[in-house]
Residue, then its C-alpha position, 0 to 999 in steps of 0.5 A: m431489459a438490458g441491451k446487448p453489451s457493445v463489443e468494447e464492453a464485452a471485450l473488457k469484461y472478458a479481460a476482467d474475468g481473465l485477470r481474475s482467473w490469473i489472480r486466483k491461480k497466482v494465489a493458489k499456493i498461498d496459505k489461506e489459513s494463517p492470519v498474516a498481514l500482507l503489505g499490499p496491494s497497491m491502490d495508487r496510480g503507478t507504484y511498481y508499474y515498471r517492475f519486471g523480471r525481479v527475483g521473487g516467489i509466488l507473491g514475493e518481491n525482492a526488497f533489495g535494490w528497490g531504491y530508484t532515483a527519479e532518473e533511474l525510474v524514468s530510464e526503466a520506464e522508457r526501456l519497458r515502454k520500448l518493449g511494449l508496456p503501455a503508458i499508465n492510464n488512470g482509469e485502467i489502473n484503477a480498474v485493475n487495482t480494484i479487481y486485484f484487491s477484490e480477488l485477494s480479499a475473496a481468495l485470502p479471507k483470513r489474511h490481513l491486506v494493507a492497501k497502499h500508498f494513501p493518499g495516492g500518487t504516480q510512480l514517482l512515489e517509488t522515489t521516496e526511498m531516496d527523495l522527498i516528493h511533493f504532489s501539488a493540486k495544480d499538477y496532479p489529480i489528488a482528489e481522483w487518487i483518493k477516490g481510488f482507495a474506496p474499494a479498500k475502505n474496509a481493509f485491515g490496514m492502510m499504508l501511508s506514503h512518505a510524499t507531501y500533498d496540497l491538503a486543500a485538494f482533499p475533497d471536503i477536508e474543510k468538513m472534518d474536525k481539526p486534528k488536535i496537535p501538541d503545541f511542541i509539534n507545531r512549534a518544531l514544524r513552524k521553526a523548520h519551515g520558517q512559518t509564523e503563527g499566522t500561517p494556516d495549519i493546512d498550508l503548514y501541514s501540506q509540507v509534512p509527509a503523509s506518514l507523519n501528518p495528522y491531517v492525513t490520518q484524520y481525513l482517512r478516519q473521518q472523511v474516508g471512514f477508514k477504521g483499520a490500522i494505519v501503517g506508515d511506509w518504512y520510516k528508514m527511507i531517505s525521504v522521511s529521514s531527511y525531513v525529520e532531521k530538520l525538526n528540533f525537539d530540544d525544548l522538551s521538558g525534563t530530558s537530559q538527552r536530545p532525541g535522536h532521529d528515530d526518536k523524533t520519527l516515533i514522536m511525529a508518527i504516533s502524534a499523527g495517529v499512526n498505528y504501526v511505525r515500522p521499524m522504530d522499536s527499542r532497537f533503534v530509539n534511545p532508551q535513556f531519552w525515553r526514560d527521562f521523557e517519561a520521568s518528566g511527567s511533562l505535558e508533552f509526554q502526557q500528550f504523546e503517551e495518550r496517543l501511543n496508548s490509543s494506537i496500541l488499544g486500536n491494534y488490540e481491538r483489531l487482533r484481540k484474542p481471549s487470552d490477551p492481558i491488555k483489554t483496557i487502558e488500565d491494563l495498558k498502563k501496567v506495561p513498561l513504556m519501552e515495551r509499548i514502543d515495541l508494540v507500535g514499532d517493528i517486532l517485540d524483541v524478547t531476546e535477553g539482549a533486547i530485554a536488558k537494553r530496555g532495562e528490564k530483568k525478565h521476559s514479562q507476561y505482557q511481552d509473551a502476550s503482546l508478541k503473540a497478539m501482534q504477530a499478525a500485524t508487526d513486521k515479523e508477519l507484515y514482512r516475512v523474512i526469507n533468505i536469498d543467496h545468503v542475504v536476508a531479504t523481505n517479501d512484500l505482496y506482489s503489486r506489479t501493476g504493469v504486469l497486471t495491466m498487460q494481462f488485462r489488455a492481453k485478454a481483451v486482445e484475445f477476445l477481439s481476435g474473434g477466437t482465432l488467437k490464444v494469448p498466453d497468461a503472464p507467468i506466475e513466478t516472477g522473473k519471466e514477465e519481461a520475456w512474456l511481454k516481448g513474446l506478446i509484442d513480437n507476435p504479429e497477430f497480437k500486435k496487429i489487433y493491439d495496435r489498432v485499438n485506441w485504448d484511451e478512447m475505449y476507456q473513455k467510452i466504456n464505464l469501467d465501473n461496470v467492468v470491475g463489478h462484472k463477475v463470472k461464475p465458473p462453469a460446472q466441474g468438468n467443463r472448465a477452461d484449460a489451466g491458465d485460460a480465462i473462464p469465459s461467460p456464456t453471454i460474452v462468448a456469444t458476442l465474439p465478433s467475427r471481425p474484431d474491427a467491426d465496431v470497436v474503437m480502432r486507430 
């Protein structure tokens, strides 16, 4: 017979239930029927942790003004730490991420979740909007980060980061098949990095962003066992833009024009095995380059086309509808190249101007079917366009892990108060989280208990897997907790201590 849980374990299970209740309340107003993809949640170790008080809706984030530099991120982190936000604890944030992902999956079964940002990283991942970041095996627990994505193994999509990683730190990477990489890609990379033919590929590709890296996608497929869509982060970010700028593909056979920055990005990402290369569609690439490249019939083009078709067919497999005209590779070969590029880019644009740019005369059956088939996964749905103060912005799935973490801790404090303290939940609407955090820390009763708990020691003492796996069935209708309260377990309520410092880890 299982023993009675310790006060620490009971407190954390109560906190997990409180976080689940809050997540269910937060998604209550979201349309649960539309098969729309949502970018998130974050499963890494820190992105959006220091996001408080931005403009947004129930699950929205304001996409403008996101470009943190490393200095700005440090400054914002220090400011929020002074307000009372705890430092990132790897075990805690992994537990919070797992709870969030499992609750979203259960609450929105028809929505397509895209976990991010594989293979992981710290809050510094946010600075890849501006800078290229490298995570070395010496300084960072890369293997531990990868394990944190296990709950998202069966997600619809997995978003890759734009950072670079020491690939040798990936667990069992030596057991996977070596990816098949076109020679012209290897030539361009070795030239850009000043590497010789004798440089091991794993060392060369440790310098390539994950979003352009065939070793990362191959590892995700073979070693992690992920079968969903591989989605790159936004390819207009400066980190990946500056990297691609160094690559030279001028030796491609049969092309009269040099490939531009966006053309090179598309070549690299598709060749790496990415399914969605946002926003590299026909609005950005050079149609004349692609017409020349296709007409050349070169080995390089054949290698690229094989990977492009594989990505598209994989997407159709996940989203197939009975009316889709593309079911086989033979069907796909009938689709014009620029239209196929649209299918892995941002959104298939069917305006007259876009059709003319692609050199086509009319709106084809493939465009009709492709637009309908891909709506659930391309940017029109991945990022739902809204309008804020006459500025077009985009929604992303709420992934404020700092808010989620503080909600988790607040409920643990409520438990440890022995029933004397009713802790308010984090606000559902974004924009008020900072005031909520300040209200918690300014409450002397809350602060007394919160400061006495040695959180790091408690997380080392308790197996957080048991906490994450714990779920409480809601009580019978009519016996529910008040709106905004956690739904407590009867067995946990029975263990509420009369003195919170009786046997819990305290400072």
